[in-house]
DSSP file (Angstrom, degrees, kcal/mol; ACC not computed):
  #  RESIDUE AA STRUCTURE BP1 BP2  ACC     N-H-->O    O-->H-N    N-H-->O    O-->H-N    TCO  KAPPA ALPHA  PHI   PSI    X-CA   Y-CA   Z-CA
    1    1 A M              0   0    0      0, 0.0     2,-0.1     0, 0.0     0, 0.0   0.000 360.0 360.0 360.0 136.0    5.3  -12.0  -11.9
    2    2 A P        -     0   0    0      0, 0.0    82,-2.6     0, 0.0     2,-0.4  -0.368 360.0-157.5 -69.8 149.5    2.7   -9.6  -13.3
    3    3 A E  E     -A   83   0A   0     80,-0.2     2,-0.4    -2,-0.1    80,-0.2  -0.961   7.3-158.3-129.1 146.0    2.0   -6.4  -11.5
    4    4 A Q  E     -A   82   0A   0     78,-2.0    78,-3.2    -2,-0.4     2,-0.3  -0.991  24.8-122.4-125.1 127.0   -1.1   -4.1  -11.5
    5    5 A L  E     +A   81   0A   0     -2,-0.4    76,-0.2    76,-0.2     3,-0.1  -0.521  38.1 166.0 -65.8 124.2   -0.9   -0.4  -10.5
    6    6 A V  E     -     0   0A   0     74,-2.8    18,-3.1    -2,-0.3    19,-1.7   0.599  52.7 -46.9-116.6 -18.1   -3.4    0.0   -7.7
    7    7 A G  E     -AB  80  23A   0     73,-1.5    73,-2.9    16,-0.3     2,-0.3  -0.990  50.7 -91.7 175.4-168.3   -2.5    3.4   -6.1
    8    8 A T  E     -AB  79  22A   0     14,-1.5    14,-2.8    -2,-0.3     2,-0.4  -0.949  35.4-105.1-135.5 154.6    0.0    5.8   -4.8
    9    9 A V  E     + B   0  21A   0     69,-2.5    68,-2.9    -2,-0.3    12,-0.2  -0.672  31.9 176.6 -78.3 127.7    1.5    6.7   -1.4
   10   10 A V  E     +     0   0A   0     10,-3.1     2,-0.3    -2,-0.4    11,-0.2   0.614  66.8   3.6-105.8 -18.3    0.0    9.9    0.0
   11   11 A H  E     - B   0  20A   0      9,-1.2     9,-3.1    64,-0.1     2,-0.4  -0.979  56.6-152.9-162.1 153.7    1.8    9.9    3.4
   12   12 A Y  E     - B   0  19A   0     -2,-0.3     2,-0.7     7,-0.2     7,-0.2  -0.996   7.8-153.1-133.9 129.3    4.3    7.9    5.4
   13   13 A F  E  >> - B   0  18A   0      5,-3.2     5,-1.9    -2,-0.4     4,-0.9  -0.901   7.4-164.7-102.4 113.0    4.5    7.8    9.2
   14   14 A K  T  45S+     0   0    0     -2,-0.7    -1,-0.2     3,-0.2     3,-0.1   0.899  79.5  56.3 -66.1 -45.0    8.1    7.1   10.2
   15   15 A G  T  45S+     0   0    0      1,-0.2    -1,-0.2     2,-0.1    -2,-0.0   0.957 121.4  24.8 -56.1 -60.8    7.5    6.0   13.8
   16   16 A P  T  45S-     0   0    0      0, 0.0    -1,-0.2     0, 0.0    -2,-0.2   0.517 105.6-124.3 -83.8  -2.0    5.1    3.2   13.3
   17   17 A S  T  <5 +     0   0    0     -4,-0.9    53,-2.6     1,-0.2     2,-0.4   0.976  55.6 154.9  56.3  60.5    6.4    2.6    9.7
   18   18 A V  E   < -BC  13  69A   0     -5,-1.9    -5,-3.2    51,-0.2     2,-0.4  -0.968  32.6-155.2-123.4 132.0    3.0    3.0    8.1
   19   19 A A  E     -BC  12  68A   0     49,-2.8    49,-2.9    -2,-0.4     2,-0.6  -0.893  10.1-144.5-104.6 134.8    2.3    4.0    4.5
   20   20 A V  E     -BC  11  67A   0     -9,-3.1   -10,-3.1    -2,-0.4    -9,-1.2  -0.895  22.3-166.2 -97.9 119.7   -1.1    5.7    3.6
   21   21 A V  E     -BC   9  66A   0     45,-3.0    45,-2.6    -2,-0.6     2,-0.7  -0.911  16.3-146.0-112.7 128.6   -2.1    4.5    0.1
   22   22 A R  E     -BC   8  65A   0    -14,-2.8   -14,-1.5    -2,-0.5     2,-0.5  -0.850  23.3-136.5 -90.9 117.8   -4.8    6.1   -2.0
   23   23 A V  E     +B    7   0A   0     41,-2.7    40,-3.0    -2,-0.7   -16,-0.3  -0.640  32.9 166.5 -79.4 121.6   -6.4    3.2   -4.0
   24   24 A A        +     0   0    0    -18,-3.1     2,-0.3    -2,-0.5   -17,-0.2   0.676  63.9  21.3-107.2 -26.2   -6.9    4.3   -7.6
   25   25 A E  S    S-     0   0    0    -19,-1.7    -1,-0.3   -21,-0.1   -21,-0.0  -0.997 109.4 -14.0-144.8 145.3   -7.7    1.0   -9.3
   26   26 A G  S    S-     0   0    0     -2,-0.3    36,-0.4    -3,-0.1     2,-0.3  -0.207  84.6 -68.2  68.6-154.0   -8.9   -2.5   -8.2
   27   27 A T        -     0   0    0     34,-0.2     2,-0.4    35,-0.0    34,-0.2  -0.918  29.6-141.8-135.8 160.6   -9.0   -3.6   -4.6
   28   28 A L  E     -H   60   0B   0     32,-2.4    32,-2.9    -2,-0.3     2,-0.3  -0.980  20.7-176.4-123.0 139.7   -6.5   -4.4   -1.9
   29   29 A A  E >   -H   59   0B   0     -2,-0.4     3,-2.2    30,-0.2    18,-0.2  -0.949  38.7 -88.5-133.5 154.4   -7.1   -7.2    0.6
   30   30 A V  T 3  S+     0   0    0     28,-1.7    18,-0.2    -2,-0.3     3,-0.1  -0.411 116.8  32.8 -58.6 132.6   -5.2   -8.5    3.7
   31   31 A G  T 3  S+     0   0    0     16,-2.1    -1,-0.3     1,-0.4    17,-0.1   0.144  86.8 130.2 102.1 -17.5   -2.7  -11.1    2.4
   32   32 A D    <   -     0   0    0     -3,-2.2    15,-2.8    14,-0.1     2,-0.5  -0.362  57.3-126.9 -66.2 148.6   -2.0   -9.3   -0.9
   33   33 A R  E     -ED  46  83A   0     50,-0.6    50,-2.7    13,-0.2     2,-0.3  -0.864  28.4-166.8 -97.4 131.3    1.6   -8.7   -1.9
   34   34 A L  E     -ED  45  82A   0     11,-3.5    11,-2.7    -2,-0.5     2,-0.5  -0.898  14.4-150.0-119.1 146.8    2.4   -5.1   -2.9
   35   35 A R  E     -ED  44  81A   0     46,-2.8    46,-2.8    -2,-0.3     2,-0.6  -0.978  10.2-156.1-114.6 124.1    5.4   -3.6   -4.6
   36   36 A F  E     +ED  43  80A   0      7,-2.9     7,-1.8    -2,-0.5     2,-0.4  -0.880  19.8 177.7 -98.9 123.7    6.3    0.0   -3.6
   37   37 A H  E     +ED  42  79A   0     42,-2.8    42,-3.0    -2,-0.6     2,-0.2  -0.991  13.4 127.7-136.0 130.9    8.3    1.7   -6.3
   38   38 A G  S    S-     0   0    0      3,-2.8    40,-0.1    -2,-0.4    39,-0.1  -0.844  71.0 -60.0-156.9-166.6    9.6    5.3   -6.6
   39   39 A H  S    S+     0   0    0     -2,-0.2    -1,-0.0     1,-0.2     3,-0.0   0.891 135.3   5.8 -55.8 -44.8   12.7    7.3   -7.3
   40   40 A T  S    S+     0   0    0     -3,-0.0     2,-0.4     0, 0.0    -1,-0.2   0.199 118.2  87.8-124.2  14.5   14.6    5.8   -4.3
   41   41 A T        +     0   0    0     31,-0.0    -3,-2.8    34,-0.0     2,-0.1  -0.939  35.1 147.3-118.8 135.3   12.1    3.1   -3.2
   42   42 A D  E     +E   37   0A   0     -2,-0.4     2,-0.3    -5,-0.2    -5,-0.2  -0.517  24.9 120.5-166.1  95.9   11.7   -0.4   -4.5
   43   43 A F  E     -E   36   0A   0     -7,-1.8    -7,-2.9    -2,-0.1     2,-0.4  -0.978  45.8-129.6-152.2 162.4   10.6   -3.2   -2.2
   44   44 A T  E     +E   35   0A   0     -2,-0.3     2,-0.3    -9,-0.2    -9,-0.2  -0.927  27.3 172.4-117.3 140.8    7.8   -5.8   -1.9
   45   45 A A  E     -E   34   0A   0    -11,-2.7   -11,-3.5    -2,-0.4     2,-0.4  -0.986  27.7-125.7-145.5 153.6    5.7   -6.4    1.2
   46   46 A Q  E     -E   33   0A   0     -2,-0.3     2,-0.6   -13,-0.2   -13,-0.2  -0.815  31.9-113.6-100.1 141.6    2.7   -8.5    2.2
   47   47 A I        +     0   0    0    -15,-2.8   -16,-2.1    -2,-0.4     3,-0.1  -0.636  37.5 170.2 -76.8 115.6   -0.3   -6.8    3.8
   48   48 A A  S    S-     0   0    0     -2,-0.6     2,-0.3     1,-0.4    -1,-0.2   0.795  70.3  -8.3 -91.8 -36.1   -0.7   -8.1    7.3
   49   49 A S        -     0   0    0     20,-0.2    20,-0.8   -20,-0.1    -1,-0.4  -0.980  61.0-159.5-158.5 153.2   -3.3   -5.5    8.3
   50   50 A M  E     -GF  57  68A   0      7,-0.5     7,-1.9    -2,-0.3     2,-0.4  -0.960   4.5-161.5-133.9 151.2   -5.0   -2.4    6.9
   51   51 A E  E     -GF  56  67A   0     16,-1.6    16,-3.1    -2,-0.3     2,-0.5  -0.999   8.0-168.4-135.5 140.0   -6.9    0.4    8.5
   52   52 A V  E >  S-G   55   0A   0      3,-2.4     3,-1.2    -2,-0.4    14,-0.1  -0.995  87.0 -11.6-122.1 121.7   -9.3    3.0    7.1
   53   53 A N  T 3  S-     0   0    0     -2,-0.5    -1,-0.1    12,-0.4     3,-0.1   0.898 130.0 -56.1  52.5  45.1  -10.1    5.9    9.5
   54   54 A H  T 3  S+     0   0    0      1,-0.2     2,-0.5    -3,-0.0    -1,-0.2   0.647 115.0 115.6  65.0  19.1   -8.4    3.9   12.4
   55   55 A Q  E <  S-G   52   0A   0     -3,-1.2    -3,-2.4     2,-0.0    -1,-0.2  -0.976  70.7-118.5-118.2 128.9  -10.7    0.9   11.9
   56   56 A K  E     -G   51   0A   0     -2,-0.5    -5,-0.2    -5,-0.2    -7,-0.0  -0.431  37.0-175.7 -64.8 135.1   -9.3   -2.5   10.7
   57   57 A V  E     -G   50   0A   0     -7,-1.9    -7,-0.5    -2,-0.1     3,-0.1  -0.970  29.5-150.3-132.3 148.1  -10.7   -3.5    7.4
   58   58 A P  S    S+     0   0    0      0, 0.0   -28,-1.7     0, 0.0     2,-0.3   0.666  85.1  30.9 -87.7 -17.0  -10.2   -6.7    5.3
   59   59 A L  E     -H   29   0B   0    -30,-0.2     2,-0.4    -9,-0.1   -30,-0.2  -0.999  60.1-163.2-145.9 140.3  -10.7   -5.0    2.0
   60   60 A A  E     -H   28   0B   0    -32,-2.9   -32,-2.4    -2,-0.3     2,-0.2  -0.975  14.8-166.6-123.8 141.0  -10.0   -1.5    0.4
   61   61 A K    >   -     0   0    0     -2,-0.4     3,-2.2   -34,-0.2   -38,-0.3  -0.633  40.6 -53.5-120.3 178.2  -11.6   -0.3   -2.8
   62   62 A V  T 3  S+     0   0    0    -36,-0.4   -38,-0.2     1,-0.3    -1,-0.2  -0.223 123.4  23.6 -53.6 132.8  -11.1    2.6   -5.2
   63   63 A G  T 3  S+     0   0    0    -40,-3.0    -1,-0.3     1,-0.3     2,-0.1   0.142  92.6 123.3  96.8 -18.9  -11.1    5.9   -3.5
   64   64 A D    <   -     0   0    0     -3,-2.2   -41,-2.7   -41,-0.1     2,-0.6  -0.455  53.8-146.7 -74.7 146.9  -10.1    4.6   -0.1
   65   65 A E  E     -C   22   0A   0    -43,-0.2   -12,-0.4    -2,-0.1     2,-0.4  -0.962  28.1-171.9-110.2 110.8   -7.0    5.9    1.7
   66   66 A V  E     -C   21   0A   0    -45,-2.6   -45,-3.0    -2,-0.6     2,-0.5  -0.850  21.1-136.4-114.0 138.3   -5.8    2.9    3.6
   67   67 A A  E     -CF  20  51A   0    -16,-3.1   -16,-1.6    -2,-0.4     2,-0.4  -0.816  26.0-176.7 -94.0 126.0   -3.0    2.7    6.2
   68   68 A I  E     -CF  19  50A   0    -49,-2.9   -49,-2.8    -2,-0.5     2,-0.3  -0.985  26.7-125.6-128.0 128.6   -0.7   -0.3    5.7
   69   69 A Q  E     -C   18   0A   0    -20,-0.8   -21,-0.3    -2,-0.4     2,-0.3  -0.565  36.6-167.6 -70.4 131.6    2.2   -1.3    7.9
   70   70 A V        -     0   0    0    -53,-2.6     4,-0.1    -2,-0.3   -25,-0.0  -0.807  29.6-136.8-123.6 163.2    5.4   -1.6    5.8
   71   71 A T  S    S+     0   0    0     -2,-0.3     2,-0.3     2,-0.1    -1,-0.1   0.623  86.6  30.5 -92.7 -15.4    8.9   -3.0    6.2
   72   72 A D  S    S-     0   0    0    -55,-0.1     2,-0.2   -29,-0.0    -2,-0.1  -0.858  95.2 -78.2-139.1 169.8   10.8   -0.2    4.6
   73   73 A R        -     0   0    0     -2,-0.3     2,-0.3   -61,-0.0    -2,-0.1  -0.484  42.5-169.5 -73.4 137.5   10.5    3.6    4.1
   74   74 A T        -     0   0    0     -2,-0.2     2,-0.3   -56,-0.1   -56,-0.1  -0.797   8.2-143.5-117.4 167.3    8.1    4.9    1.4
   75   75 A R    >   -     0   0    0     -2,-0.3     3,-2.1   -64,-0.1   -66,-0.3  -0.929  31.9 -83.7-131.1 155.4    7.8    8.4    0.1
   76   76 A Q  T 3  S+     0   0    0     -2,-0.3   -66,-0.2     1,-0.3     3,-0.1  -0.291 115.4  22.3 -55.4 139.1    4.9   10.5   -1.1
   77   77 A H  T 3  S+     0   0    0    -68,-2.9    -1,-0.3     1,-0.3   -67,-0.1   0.380  84.3 144.6  79.4   0.0    4.0    9.8   -4.8
   78   78 A D    <   -     0   0    0     -3,-2.1   -69,-2.5   -69,-0.2    -1,-0.3  -0.435  52.0-119.0 -62.0 143.2    5.6    6.3   -4.7
   79   79 A Q  E     -AD   8  37A   0    -42,-3.0   -42,-2.8   -71,-0.2     2,-0.5  -0.618  20.3-147.9 -86.3 146.9    3.6    4.0   -6.9
   80   80 A V  E     -AD   7  36A   0    -73,-2.9   -74,-2.8    -2,-0.3   -73,-1.5  -0.968  14.2-171.1-119.5 123.6    2.0    0.9   -5.4
   81   81 A F  E     -AD   5  35A   0    -46,-2.8   -46,-2.8    -2,-0.5     2,-0.6  -0.901  20.8-133.7-115.0 140.8    1.6   -2.3   -7.5
   82   82 A K  E     -AD   4  34A   0    -78,-3.2   -78,-2.0    -2,-0.4     2,-0.5  -0.842  23.3-143.0 -90.8 123.9   -0.3   -5.4   -6.6
   83   83 A V  E     -AD   3  33A   0    -50,-2.7   -50,-0.6    -2,-0.6   -80,-0.2  -0.775  16.4-165.8 -91.9 123.9    1.8   -8.5   -7.4
   84   84 A T              0   0    0    -82,-2.6   -52,-0.0    -2,-0.5   -50,-0.0  -0.898 360.0 360.0-112.5 141.1   -0.1  -11.4   -8.8
   85   85 A P              0   0    0      0, 0.0    -1,-0.1     0, 0.0   -82,-0.1   0.487 360.0 360.0 -69.6 360.0    1.2  -15.0   -9.0
């Protein structure tokens, strides 16, 4: 499946298992599949919900820092790819 780099992880909250992603290219929407890839990170997850400034949003665009609930640990500087069918 093709992948498009959309951003990087800028922070990870361990308790709620939330990654903060800075969107650098394209857009992210609820339902998109993302691949998190880094030195010790490599997993795919689907976006169930996103928040910008503690407000739920259906879409994130370039420049947004969006909080996404994830299934596994991410690390700062991990790359985030949008997986397209």
